[in-house]
C-alpha positions as CSV (number, residue, x, y, z in Angstrom):
1,X,61.1,-145.6,-122.4
2,X,61.0,-149.1,-122.4
3,X,58.5,-150.8,-124.9
4,X,57.7,-154.4,-124.1
5,X,55.7,-157.0,-125.4
6,X,55.4,-158.5,-128.6
7,X,52.5,-158.5,-130.7
8,X,52.1,-162.1,-133.1
9,X,50.9,-162.0,-136.0
10,X,50.3,-165.1,-138.2
11,X,51.4,-165.6,-141.7
12,X,50.8,-168.8,-144.2
13,X,53.9,-169.5,-146.3
14,X,54.3,-171.8,-149.1
15,X,58.1,-173.1,-150.0
16,X,58.2,-175.0,-153.0
17,X,61.4,-176.1,-155.0
18,X,64.7,-174.2,-155.5
19,X,64.3,-170.3,-156.0
20,X,67.2,-167.8,-157.6
21,X,65.3,-165.3,-155.4
22,X,63.6,-164.6,-152.2
23,X,60.0,-165.6,-151.4
24,X,57.0,-162.6,-151.2
25,X,54.2,-162.5,-149.0
26,X,52.1,-160.0,-150.5
27,X,48.2,-159.3,-149.3
28,X,47.6,-159.0,-153.0
29,X,49.3,-161.4,-155.5
30,X,47.5,-159.6,-158.6
31,X,48.4,-156.5,-157.3
32,X,52.1,-156.9,-156.6
33,X,53.7,-154.7,-159.7
34,X,51.3,-151.7,-158.8
35,X,52.2,-151.3,-155.2
36,X,55.4,-151.3,-152.8
37,X,55.4,-154.9,-151.4
38,X,58.2,-156.7,-149.0
39,X,60.4,-159.4,-150.1
40,X,61.1,-161.8,-146.8
41,X,64.7,-162.7,-146.5
42,X,66.1,-165.5,-143.8
43,X,67.9,-163.5,-141.2
44,X,69.0,-166.8,-138.9
45,X,68.1,-165.3,-136.1
46,X,65.1,-165.3,-133.9
47,X,65.8,-162.8,-131.7
48,X,63.2,-159.3,-131.7
49,X,64.5,-157.3,-133.9
50,X,64.0,-153.2,-133.7
51,X,67.4,-152.0,-135.1
52,X,68.1,-151.6,-138.7
53,X,70.3,-149.8,-140.8
54,X,70.6,-150.0,-144.9
55,X,74.1,-148.8,-146.1
56,X,73.9,-149.4,-149.8
57,X,72.0,-151.4,-152.1
58,X,74.5,-154.6,-150.6
59,X,75.5,-153.6,-147.2
60,X,72.8,-153.5,-143.8
61,X,73.2,-153.9,-140.4
62,X,70.4,-155.0,-137.9
63,X,69.8,-155.5,-134.1
64,X,67.9,-157.1,-131.2
65,X,67.3,-158.6,-128.1
66,X,70.1,-161.2,-126.5
67,X,72.9,-159.4,-127.5
68,X,72.1,-159.7,-131.3
69,X,73.6,-158.6,-134.7
70,X,73.2,-159.0,-138.0
71,X,74.6,-158.0,-141.0
72,X,74.2,-158.4,-145.1
73,X,77.0,-157.8,-147.7
74,X,75.0,-158.7,-150.7
75,X,71.8,-157.6,-150.6
76,X,70.0,-159.7,-147.9
77,X,70.5,-162.8,-149.8
78,X,72.7,-164.2,-146.7
79,X,72.7,-162.3,-143.1
80,X,75.2,-163.5,-140.8
81,X,74.0,-163.1,-137.4
82,X,75.7,-163.5,-134.2
83,X,75.8,-162.4,-130.5
84,X,78.1,-159.9,-129.5
85,X,80.4,-161.6,-126.8
86,X,79.6,-160.7,-123.3
87,X,76.7,-159.1,-124.4
88,X,73.8,-161.5,-124.3
89,X,71.7,-159.9,-121.4
90,X,71.9,-156.9,-123.5
91,X,68.8,-155.2,-125.9
92,X,70.0,-153.4,-128.8
93,X,67.4,-151.3,-129.7
94,X,69.7,-149.5,-132.2
95,X,72.2,-149.5,-134.9
96,X,74.1,-147.6,-137.1
97,X,76.1,-149.0,-140.0
98,X,79.0,-146.8,-141.8
99,X,79.9,-149.4,-144.3
100,X,80.5,-153.1,-144.5
101,X,82.7,-153.3,-141.8
102,X,82.2,-150.4,-139.9
103,X,78.9,-149.9,-137.5
104,X,77.8,-148.7,-134.1
105,X,75.2,-150.4,-131.1
106,X,73.4,-149.2,-128.6
107,X,72.0,-151.0,-125.9
108,X,69.0,-149.2,-124.8
109,X,67.6,-149.1,-120.9
110,X,69.7,-148.2,-117.9
111,X,72.4,-150.5,-118.5
112,X,73.0,-148.8,-121.6
113,X,76.1,-148.6,-123.8
114,X,77.2,-147.7,-127.1
115,X,79.7,-150.1,-129.0
116,X,81.8,-150.0,-132.3
117,X,83.2,-152.0,-134.6
118,X,85.5,-151.5,-137.4
119,X,86.1,-155.5,-138.8
120,X,82.7,-156.6,-139.8
121,X,81.8,-157.4,-136.1
122,X,84.1,-160.0,-135.1
123,X,85.5,-157.4,-132.6
124,X,83.3,-154.5,-130.8
125,X,85.1,-152.1,-128.6
126,X,82.6,-150.5,-125.8
127,X,82.8,-146.6,-126.3
128,X,80.3,-146.0,-124.0
129,X,78.7,-147.0,-120.6
130,X,75.8,-145.4,-118.9
131,X,76.4,-144.9,-114.8
132,X,73.9,-142.2,-114.5
133,X,71.1,-143.2,-112.2
134,X,67.7,-143.0,-113.6
135,X,68.9,-142.8,-117.0
136,X,67.4,-144.8,-119.8
137,X,68.9,-144.5,-123.4
138,X,66.1,-144.5,-126.3
139,X,68.0,-144.4,-129.4
140,X,71.0,-142.5,-131.1
141,X,71.8,-141.0,-134.8
142,X,74.5,-140.1,-136.7
143,X,74.9,-137.2,-139.1
144,X,78.5,-139.0,-140.4
145,X,80.9,-141.0,-139.4
146,X,82.0,-139.3,-136.7
147,X,79.5,-136.9,-135.7
148,X,76.6,-138.1,-133.6
149,X,74.0,-138.2,-130.4
150,X,72.2,-140.4,-128.5
151,X,69.7,-139.3,-125.7
152,X,68.0,-140.6,-122.7
153,X,65.0,-140.4,-121.2
154,X,64.7,-137.4,-118.7
155,X,67.2,-137.3,-115.4
156,X,67.3,-134.4,-113.5
157,X,64.4,-132.5,-115.1
158,X,65.9,-132.6,-118.4
159,X,66.3,-135.0,-121.3
160,X,70.0,-136.4,-120.9
161,X,71.9,-135.9,-124.4
162,X,75.4,-137.3,-125.1
163,X,77.4,-135.9,-128.7
164,X,80.4,-137.3,-130.0
165,X,82.7,-135.2,-132.9
166,X,85.4,-138.3,-133.0
167,X,83.7,-141.6,-134.2
168,X,82.6,-142.5,-130.4
169,X,86.1,-142.1,-128.8
170,X,84.7,-139.8,-126.8
171,X,80.9,-138.9,-125.9
172,X,80.1,-135.5,-123.8
173,X,77.1,-134.6,-122.0
174,X,75.1,-131.9,-123.7
175,X,74.8,-129.0,-120.9
176,X,70.9,-129.2,-119.6
177,X,70.8,-125.3,-119.9
178,X,70.3,-125.6,-123.3
179,X,67.4,-128.2,-123.5
180,X,64.0,-127.4,-122.4
181,X,62.6,-128.8,-118.9
182,X,60.7,-132.1,-119.3
183,X,57.4,-132.3,-118.7
184,X,56.5,-135.1,-115.7
185,X,56.6,-138.4,-116.8
186,X,57.8,-137.4,-120.1
187,X,60.1,-139.8,-121.8
188,X,61.3,-141.4,-125.5
189,X,60.4,-144.8,-126.5
190,X,63.0,-147.6,-127.3
191,X,61.0,-148.7,-130.1
192,X,62.5,-148.6,-133.3
193,X,65.6,-146.3,-133.2
194,X,64.4,-143.5,-135.1
195,X,62.6,-141.5,-132.0
196,X,65.8,-139.2,-132.9
197,X,66.8,-138.6,-136.4
198,X,69.5,-135.9,-137.8
199,X,69.3,-134.4,-141.8
200,X,72.3,-132.2,-143.1
201,X,74.9,-131.6,-140.9
202,X,73.5,-129.7,-138.1
203,X,69.9,-130.3,-137.4
204,X,68.4,-133.2,-135.3
205,X,64.8,-133.7,-134.1
206,X,63.6,-136.0,-130.6
207,X,60.2,-137.1,-130.5
208,X,58.9,-137.9,-126.9
209,X,55.5,-139.1,-125.3
210,X,53.6,-139.7,-122.1
211,X,51.6,-136.9,-120.8
212,X,51.8,-134.9,-124.3
213,X,53.4,-135.8,-127.9
214,X,56.4,-133.2,-128.4
215,X,59.2,-132.8,-130.6
216,X,62.8,-131.1,-129.4
217,X,64.4,-129.5,-132.6
218,X,68.2,-128.6,-132.8
219,X,69.8,-126.7,-135.4
220,X,73.6,-127.1,-133.9
221,X,74.4,-130.7,-133.3
222,X,72.6,-130.9,-130.4
223,X,74.1,-128.1,-128.1
224,X,70.6,-126.2,-128.2
225,X,67.0,-127.6,-128.4
226,X,63.8,-125.8,-128.7
227,X,60.5,-127.9,-128.2
228,X,57.4,-128.0,-129.7
229,X,53.9,-129.7,-128.8
230,X,52.4,-132.3,-131.5
231,X,48.3,-133.1,-131.9
232,X,50.2,-137.0,-131.8
233,X,48.0,-139.4,-129.3
234,X,49.1,-139.0,-125.8
235,X,48.0,-139.1,-122.6
236,X,49.8,-142.1,-121.1
237,X,52.9,-143.9,-121.0
238,X,52.0,-146.1,-124.1
239,X,51.4,-143.3,-126.5
240,X,53.7,-140.3,-128.4
241,X,55.9,-139.4,-131.1
242,X,57.7,-143.0,-131.6
243,X,59.4,-142.0,-134.8
244,X,60.5,-139.0,-136.8
245,X,61.5,-138.4,-140.6
246,X,62.1,-135.5,-142.5
247,X,62.0,-135.2,-146.3
248,X,64.1,-131.6,-146.0
249,X,64.9,-129.3,-143.2
250,X,61.3,-128.1,-143.3
251,X,59.2,-130.9,-144.3
252,X,58.9,-134.0,-141.8
253,X,56.3,-136.3,-140.4
254,X,55.7,-137.8,-137.1
255,X,54.3,-140.9,-136.5
256,X,53.0,-143.5,-133.5
257,X,50.0,-143.6,-131.5
258,X,49.4,-146.4,-128.6
259,X,51.6,-149.4,-128.7
260,X,49.2,-150.9,-126.4
261,X,46.1,-150.7,-128.8
262,X,48.1,-151.3,-132.6
263,X,44.8,-151.2,-134.5
264,X,44.4,-147.5,-132.9
265,X,44.3,-145.1,-136.4
266,X,43.4,-141.9,-134.7
267,X,45.8,-138.8,-134.0
268,X,48.5,-141.3,-134.8
269,X,50.7,-139.3,-137.6
270,X,51.2,-135.3,-138.0
271,X,53.5,-133.3,-140.2
272,X,55.8,-129.8,-140.5
273,X,56.3,-127.6,-142.7
274,X,58.6,-125.5,-140.8
275,X,61.1,-127.6,-139.5
276,X,59.4,-128.6,-136.5
277,X,58.3,-125.8,-135.4
278,X,54.7,-126.4,-135.6
279,X,52.9,-129.8,-136.1
280,X,49.6,-130.7,-137.6
281,X,47.3,-133.8,-137.6
282,X,47.3,-135.2,-141.2
283,X,44.5,-134.4,-143.1
284,X,44.0,-137.8,-145.4
285,X,43.5,-141.2,-144.6
286,X,45.8,-142.2,-141.8
287,X,48.5,-145.2,-141.1
288,X,46.2,-148.5,-140.5
289,X,47.5,-148.4,-136.6
290,X,49.9,-147.7,-134.4
291,X,53.4,-147.2,-135.9
292,X,56.8,-147.3,-134.6
293,X,59.0,-146.1,-137.4
294,X,58.7,-144.3,-140.1
295,X,61.7,-143.5,-142.9
296,X,61.9,-141.4,-146.7
297,X,62.5,-143.7,-149.3
298,X,66.0,-141.9,-151.0
299,X,66.1,-141.0,-154.6
300,X,62.6,-140.9,-155.3
301,X,59.8,-138.5,-156.7
302,X,57.6,-137.6,-155.4
303,X,58.7,-138.1,-152.0
304,X,58.0,-141.6,-150.7
305,X,57.9,-142.6,-146.5
306,X,57.0,-145.9,-145.4
307,X,55.7,-146.5,-141.9
308,X,55.8,-149.6,-140.3
309,X,54.3,-151.5,-136.6
310,X,53.3,-154.4,-135.3
311,X,49.6,-154.3,-137.4
312,X,51.2,-153.7,-140.7
313,X,53.1,-151.1,-142.9
314,X,51.8,-148.2,-145.3
315,X,53.1,-146.1,-148.0
316,X,52.7,-142.0,-148.4
317,X,53.8,-140.1,-151.8
318,X,52.3,-136.9,-150.6
319,X,54.6,-135.9,-147.7
320,X,52.4,-137.7,-145.0
321,X,48.9,-136.2,-146.0
322,X,47.7,-139.4,-147.0
323,X,48.6,-142.8,-146.4
324,X,48.5,-146.5,-148.0
325,X,48.3,-150.1,-147.1
326,X,51.1,-152.0,-147.8
327,X,51.0,-155.0,-145.9
328,X,49.4,-156.7,-142.5
329,X,52.8,-158.2,-142.0
330,X,54.1,-156.8,-138.4
331,X,57.6,-155.0,-138.3
332,X,59.2,-152.8,-135.8
333,X,61.8,-150.6,-137.4
334,X,62.4,-149.4,-141.3
335,X,65.4,-148.2,-142.9
336,X,66.6,-147.0,-146.2
337,X,70.0,-146.1,-148.0
338,X,71.2,-143.2,-149.8
339,X,71.0,-142.2,-152.5
340,X,70.1,-145.7,-154.0
341,X,66.7,-146.2,-152.0
342,X,67.8,-149.8,-150.9
343,X,65.6,-150.8,-147.6
344,X,64.7,-153.6,-145.1
345,X,62.2,-153.6,-142.2
346,X,62.8,-155.9,-139.2
347,X,60.5,-157.2,-136.5
348,X,59.7,-160.1,-134.0
349,X,61.2,-163.5,-134.2
350,X,63.9,-162.3,-136.5
351,X,61.8,-161.3,-139.4
352,X,63.8,-159.5,-142.0
353,X,62.0,-157.9,-145.4
354,X,63.8,-156.1,-148.2
355,X,61.7,-153.3,-149.5
356,X,60.4,-153.6,-153.2
357,X,58.8,-150.3,-155.0
358,X,55.7,-150.2,-157.0
359,X,56.8,-152.0,-160.6
360,X,59.2,-154.5,-159.2
361,X,58.1,-157.6,-160.3
362,X,58.9,-160.4,-157.4
363,X,60.7,-163.7,-158.0
364,X,60.3,-166.9,-155.7
365,X,56.6,-167.7,-154.6
366,X,53.7,-165.3,-154.1
367,X,51.7,-166.5,-151.4
368,X,48.7,-164.3,-149.3
369,X,49.3,-163.5,-145.7
370,X,46.7,-162.8,-142.8
371,X,46.4,-161.4,-139.5
372,X,44.6,-162.7,-136.7
């Protein structure tokens, strides 16, 4: 399902002198060391960014509109932005980084394709091109460098799911017999590349929206699936589960809401404690608006989750039951590297920021932000 348009948020920034580190915008300068915050980085791009893949403390990949791909190998001090040759018309809504030189890109939509580089983005090999009428690919996810899956909105009454076991050399359709039927007008969201997530070496989940917000679950690398209804806001093509994150195989969260009403906070997050068989609305304070992406911060106890959307970002330290505001600065996607927990968020107009956990003193200028 295509997510169109951008929500524009104004920020006031002050840049003075030369600084050894990136600069920070935070809503409460005097509070920065006590709460997580974002350190803005110069992406060198102006595209709308919806894909981010954190590989390590130093390496991350990002992607977006106009065939844009970005890479850093020094923790975001420098980002190299480029247009993939022959792909200027494509919208790369998802990216998966394997290492400093190896990554996959997914161009969403009916003209979907999957590309791979093994030389840091100097060259890209087209691995998959959609030729299926009515297909609209939303996202992909990988268990490891060789095993992954991608999915499209329903075709002939079922989600179209493809898998690879050889690093993308071949992609095969999953037999629709093993996929529960889709409901009329049910679809995924190509908003952040995180409406499909994997855990361990076998499990996968897919979130959908439209007439109902549901989560599909596989325990055998995408071969067969079950489905559960969630209480997340639904009832229109702009509503549903936009993103999923799992702390372990049993405990996970789903976030979303209504992307046409980014300030809406009712029924925008749910939790599961049984691997996605059942879902309940969170009982505490919700994220402060529609959220397009959520991710776990690895290596942190208690388990910490971060959710982002065009109206701001939030974090939870109680399994998603209660959320606290990080910032009103808008982002589309967020990701963290295991096991060290380095993370980045990306958004409109080439925005990239590195996550700074509570207790980290920012460097550079600390300025206030506002949302209009």
